[in-house]
C-alpha positions, 0 to 999 in steps of 0.5 A: 425763502418761505416760512419754516413750517411750510417745509413739511408740506413741501417735503410731503409733496415731493415724497408723494411725487417720487412715487411707488418705485422709490425704495423706502428709508431703512432704519437701523436699531438706533434710528439712523439710515442703513447704507442704501442698496444699489438698486434702481431709484434707491438714491431717491430716499436713501444714501447709497454706498454710505461711507464716512471714509475720507480720501480719494479724488471725486471727478466731475465733468460736464458738456459745457461751461458754467455761467460762473463758479463765482458764488455771486455770479451764478444762477445754474442749479448745479453751480449752486449745489457745487459751490457749497463745497467752497462757499458757505452761506447763511443757511443751507439745505440739509444734506440728507436723503429724501424729504429731509433734504428739503429742510433749511438749516443754519450754515454760517449762522448760528440759527435760522433767521429771526424775523420781526413780527411783520417779517420785514426785518431779518437778523442772523448771528454768525458762528464763532471761529469762522475763517477764510482759506488764508486764516482771516476771520469771516465777519458779517461785513464779508457777507454784506459785501457779498450780497452787495456785489452780487445784486447791485453790480450787473455791469460786472456780475450779471448772472445771478438773481435779483431778490435782494435788490428787489426787496431791500429798502433802497435797493432800487437806488444803491449803485453797488460797491464798484460804482459807490465806493463808500465802504458803508454800502447799502444802509438797509443791510446793517452789521452792528458787530462782526457777528450780526447782520440785519436785513431791512426789507421794504415789504414782508418776505416770508421766504427769507430763510430760503433766500439766505441759502443762495450762494450770494450770501457766501462771504467775500473779502472786499480787498480780494474782490476783482469783480468779474475776474474774482472767479479766477481767485475765489477765496474759500469759506468751505472745506475745499479751496481752489488749487487751480482754475482754467477758464472754460476748461477745468478746475481742481479743489483741494482741502482748505486747512482753515475750515473747521469741521466743528463749525460745520455739521453739514459737510462731511468733506470726504474726498481729498481732491475734487476735479472738474472738466468742462466742454466734454461731449455729453455722450463721452460723459455718459460713457465715462460714468458707465465705465466708472471713470467718473464720479458724477455728471456735474450738470445733474441733468441725467444721461443723454437720449443716446445713452438712455436705451443702453442703461434702461435695457441693461439690468446692471446699469439700470440698478445704478440709475435714479429717475429723479423728478427735477422740480423743474419745467421745460417750456418755451418763452414767447417774447411779448416784445418780438412780433408777432408774439406781441399779439396774444392770439399769435401766442395762443395759436402756438399754445393750441398748436403744439404737439406736446406728446411728440416733444415728450417722445423727443426728450426721451419719453416718460423717463425724462418727464411728464407732459406739462400744462402749468409752469409750476411742477407738481413737486413745488409748494403752491402747485395747482392742477389746471390745463387751459389749452387741453388737447386730445392726447396732448397732440395739439388742436389744429382747428383752435390754433388756426382760429387764433391765427385768424384773430392775430391777422396771420391766417397763413401762418408766420415765420419766427426763430426758435432758440435752444442750447446746442450742447444739450441733446435733449433740448435740441431734440425737443426744439426739432419736435416743436419745429415739426409740430408748428409746421403743420400750421404754417408757422415756420420756426427756424432753430438757432442754437447757442452754447449753454454757458452763455445762453442767457448772458449773451443770447436768450436772456439778453433783450437787446440781442433778442430784439435785434435778431427777432428771437420770438420763441426761446427754449428754456427750463426752470427749477425752483430757486427754493421749493415754493411758488415764489421761489419758482415763479418770481425770476421768470415772470416778474417784470422786475427780474428783466435784466440787460443780460443774464435774465431768465424772464425770457418772455420779457413779461412785465404785466402789472397785475402779475407783478403786484400779485407776486409781491402781495403774496410773498408779503402775506404771512398767512401761509394758506393764503400765500400757497393758494396765491402761487397757483392763481398767479400761475393761471394768470401767466397761462391766460397771458399765453407767454409761456408754453409748458412742455415737460415736468422734467425728470432726470435719469441719473447714473451713479458709478460703483466708485461713487460713495454717499450718493443721494438725490436732493430735491432742493437742487433740482433733483441732482445728487447732493454734492456736499455728501458725495465721495469716491472710493478711488 
């Protein structure tokens, strides 16, 4: 994940982005943070309702289902955040308020990674005394196995990212632990003893400490792994273990007696129990938060458009909200392998014709985000401000759009499909605005909606399904895997990230020049040059016209009175930090 020094620059960028409405950190005489006050935006820079009291039950709910709670088979930001409760990783983001939450700190490892001079070899040493929930010692081999199963077995675990596969020596040839039964596994991950793990890369990778925060490095005991069904009996390495799990419905976590707080300064582990329910109507989730019957909306995307006016206009509710920048961009992927978007001029017609102002309004207006002109949001290191398709008032330019339609041999417009997630009211509202916007150009976009839990695995991120059903326009949103340009861009624009299912490069963009630019930049140990490259690559994608940026997303989060230790983490898309949270109930 990027060099450690760059963290300061990222933190500064985010702090500036949070804006003047955020409350300042308050310090006591000893230099520590005072308990945050319950005021609007307080949790952006403070810990609100600060507490070290253990006990009670923290309750979570969300409107759909996770892609998976298996740390090795997930890509949803909220699961990355939530899984830290039961899965420790080599490194993690510091659970802290404001800019400190962007600092990468050791977790399972004693220290951050030790790179070779060329940044092609990274070595970590595990802490002593680490145990799984059954008392078995955690070893470096358990971490190695976790990486192997999560990156090299798409036939069973298709949801996660592919960084390790792309960058490890021999990653393109290793078939994974389910097909290759040799317990030695991939040779480019070495475990010379039970506490040392060494990653050998085919190219320099300056962001590796950030990559090590991913849930894919949470250890998995080989003899307990059941492939796709491991999610039903996840073996905990964190302060909580699963008491129950019901697929698609709910899960309950309780304390893991084998967890040793002495090895883990990052997790206060306040609640005695954590419960989470799935498939709860989004407005019901909002109402339960307002009534203080729920600790947190697990998805972390903020109140729905239907609820937003109620919390903004009621002073009591307003004081319990945090308008958090998500470090994410909502955009439309134009699939370059689905006609007519295999023609760049048809793609540019959409770029010029989209009325982004109406789409922002449909999403909920300024509280839900700013109109976007780039894929990289302003809070991500490497962002460069530009707008290749600037239109008056962000309302589109019909003349330029029609000129592009002529150049793509579609002067009378065309018909296509536009996908969106059925259980996300804001995204559905945006899709409707996109449809109306393009109708003026005689581009008829039929909206096809799918459930969020399987959106990428079965539909929008499944090339075969996309091609068979001619899904030309795909609504999506993306936040940085870690807050650098590479952590944001790689998995959505690199051809190497295209997968049979569960992919996030929904445009199926596989441009050799862009692929090379990404790989060259992450291998560059010159921080200044590397940061500049991300903005240049973002512009290359804009010139390709395969992604239509819509909104730099904000989340209007709501914290109920009973929620304790509440603070926003920019490391996890501007949601609340689930490692810190407790409940007075």
